[in-house]
N, C-alpha and C positions, 0 to 999 in steps of 0.2 A: 504554441507548446503548452501542455498542461503538466504541471509538476505537483504530484500528489505524495503525501506522506502516508506511511502505515501507522495506524493508531495503536499506541501501547496502552495497557490497562494499569492504572494506579490502584493500590490497595491501602486500606487502613491498617493500623497496627494489629487489629484482630483478624486480618486476612480477608475481610469483606471488601467489595469493590468500592473505591472512593470516587463516587460520581462527581462530587464538587471539584476535586482536583482534575478530573477529566475535562470539566468545563474550561479550566484554566489552560490545559493543554491546547484546546481548540483555539482559544484566544492567542496563544503563543504561535501556533501554526499560521493563523490568519495574519497576524502582525508581521510575520516574517516575509510575507509577500507571495508565498506559494498559492497554488490554485485550488487545493482541496485535500480531502482526507479519504483514505481507504479504511473504513471502519470495520470493526469485528472481523479481522483477518488473522493470519497466523501470528503476526506480531502482537495481537491483542490476546493471545493465549486462548483462542476460541475452543480448542480441544479440552481445555481445563475449566471452562465456564459453563454454568447451567444455561439452558435456553432462556430462563427468566433474566439472568445476568446479561447475556448477549443482547437481548431485545432492549433492555433498559439502557445499556451502554450506548446502543446505536440510537435510541430515542433521544438521549441527552446530547450526543454528538451532533445529530441532525438538527435538533432544535436550536442549539447554540450557534451552529454554523449558519443556519438560515437567518437567525436574528442579526448576526454580524453582516451577512450579505445585504439584508434590507437596510440596516442602519448606515452602511457605508457605500452602498450602491456599486458594489464589486462582487462579481460572481464567485462563489465558493462552493465547489461541488463536493457532494458526499456519495461515495459508492460503498456498498456494503455486501458482505458475504454472510458467513455465520452458519452454513449447513455442514454438519459434521457427521451425521448419521450414515448408516450403511444402506438402509432401504429408501427407495424413491419416495414412498409415502411419508416417512419421517422427515426426509429432506424437504419435501414440499410444505410440510407443516412448519418447519423452521423458517424457510424462506418467506412464506406468507406472513408469518408473524413479524419478520424483519421489515417486510414491505409495509405493513400496516403501521409500524413505528416510525417510518419515514426514511426515504432514501431516494437518490436520483437514479440509481441503477442497482439491480441485483447481480452480484458477481458469482458465477458458478465455479466451484472448485473442480478442476478437470479430473482429478483422481476419484472424486466421488461418483462420477458418471461411468466409471469402469473399474470397479473396486478390485477386481482380480487381474486387471491389465490384459483383457482377452482380445482386444483389437478394436478397430474403427467401427465395425458393424455393430458391436455391442454398445460402444460409446454413443453412436448416433441414435440408436433405437432408445436407449435410456434417456438421452437428451430430449428426444421427441416426447417421450412419456412424461418427463418432468416438466417441460414447458407447458403441456396441456393442463397441469395442475397449478400453474402460476397465473396471477392476474394478467389479463390480456394487454393491459396498458403498461406493464412493467418493462422498462428497458433492461437489457441483460448484458452481461459481460463474462469474461473467462479469466481464470487465475490458475496458472500452473504451479500450484502450491507444492513445495518440496515434501510436505509431510502428509500421510505416511510414506508416500513415494511420489516422485515427480512424473506426472503423466503429460508429456509434451503433446502439443497440438500438431496433427499432420496436415498437409495441404488439403486432404479430403475433408477433414473435420472442419477446416477453416472455410472451405467451399460450402459445406452444409450450413454452417452458422450464417454466412453471407446470404444464402438463399432464403433464410427465414425473415430477414430484414429487422430482426429484433435485437441484434447484438451491437453494442456501441463502444465497449471497452475490452481491452485484453491486457492483463498484466503478464508480460512475457518474462519467463525466467530461464530461457534456453542458454543465455550467456554467450551467444555466438552471433557476432555481427553479420556474418554472411547469411545465416538463417533468417535473421531479422530483416535484412534487406530483401530477401525473397518473399517473406511474409508481407512486407509493406507494399511490394509490387502487386501482390495478390489482392490486397485490401484497397488499392488505389481507386479513387473515385467513389468510395463508399463512406458512410458515416461511422464506420467501425475503426476505432483508434487503437493503435498499438503503443502501449506505454512500457518502456524498458525498465525492469527491476534491477538490472546490473549496472552499477555505476562505472565499471571499468570500460564498458563499451558504449556508454551513454552518448557522448558527442558524435561518434561515428554513426550510431544508429539514427540520431536525429538528422544528420546530414544525408542519410539515405532513405529518410521517409518516416521514421518513427515520430510520434507526435507527443513525446514527453517521457516523464519518469514517474514510476510509482514504486517506492522502496524505502527500505529501513533507514538509510543514511539521512533522510530529511529530518529525522528526529534529532540529529546532531548539528547540522549546519544548513537549515532550510534556506537561509538567505542566499547562499552560494548557488543552490539549485534554482531558486527564483531568478537570480541574475543570469545563469547559464541559459535558462529557458527563453529569456528575452534577447540574449546576446550570443547565441551559439554560432553565428557566422562572423563574429568579431575577431580581431587579432589576439585579444587576450583569452578567447575561449579555450584554446589548447592548453594554456597554463592552468586555467581553473580545472579543466578536465584532468590534467595530470595530478593536481592536488586531490581532487575527488576520488580519482582512481586509486591513488596510493592509500588514502585514509579508509577507503572502502574495505580494505582487507581486515580491518578491525571487526567486521561483521562476524567473522569466524574466530578471530583471535581473542576476542573479549566476550564475557558472558552476557550477551544480549538476551532479553530486554533489560536486565539489571543495569547494564552500562548506560542505556538510554534514560532510564529513570534517574540514575545518578546525575547525568547531564542535565536533566530537568531541574534537579536541585541546585546545580551550579548556575542555572539561569534564573533562579529566584523562585521556582515552584517546588516547595518542599515535598518530597516524595519518599515514602517508606521503601526500604531496601527489601522488597518482597516480590517474588514472582512465583507462580504455581508450576512453572516448568523448569525452574532453576533453583539451586540452593542458595540461600542468602549469604553463606560464607564464601561463595565464589566471588563476591565483591571484595577483593582484597586491597590492601594499600597500593599494590602494584597496579591494579585495574583503575583505581581512583586516580593515580598519577597519570596513567596513559590517557584517560578521558580529559583530565585537566589540561594536559599538554596539547591535546587535539583542539580543545576549546580555545586556548591561548593563540594557537596558530591560525585557526579559521576566523577568529575575531579580528585578528590583525589584517588578514587577507580581505575579509568583508569590508572593513573600514576603508581600506585603500580603494577597493573597487567602487564602493558607493560614494566616496568622496570625489571621484572623478566624473560622476554622472552629472 
């Protein structure tokens, strides 16, 4: 199993990107035992970052992750997106800049390939055109990003992607275990991995063929995801799943990514209460209390699990 976190973007007090703190986030993720990072994704506020900021953030994340990988002899994957433009020409320019800054795979946002949601024919033709503009050695992936609208992958699109031989990752956001099981059956025998972004269906999806997790909640309790990825067939896995599924509802109940940045501060990585897609005053005392309670609970659960290893 591969358990990946979504990268959040820290800022300095003046609102500029805090790349040094981003390095500390990478260290935190690595030390938690998860397998990698989805860099410059929606959690990174990519629709609010300039191309220069997206590329530099990705460069720092990739360089730090690979330094940790070499030093510790443990694989730590970085996959990256970052294309937000409407035209294929501009998207290709963005993705090529990201590729040059370093990544293990370029992740294509599905709604960018069918801006007006016109259908599979349009999506496939646009994907063909975009791929031609990307480096031939670039491994590719898909991300069903919810913004500005969620463009779910159809069986026909999945077949097309399989036929190219170039796709290796899919961040699945359908949130439906039955659909994921069908997709996993379609992908069986290929190197194309389905990673579930929905924690409520995570354990069920892994037991039916999904190959891991790529989502928001790894920012809060990555050690639990690391444990579940290695022990999803164990007796305690259902209890861990129940905890993760319950806490996962804070994705929409609390002002993410501000909530995740506050959690980083609780973990000793001082982070400004700033996001470009949320107001800072959304981080109320109520939200701080909720995040603190969540950390107290998951710390206790993690300590018990890891003491039994």
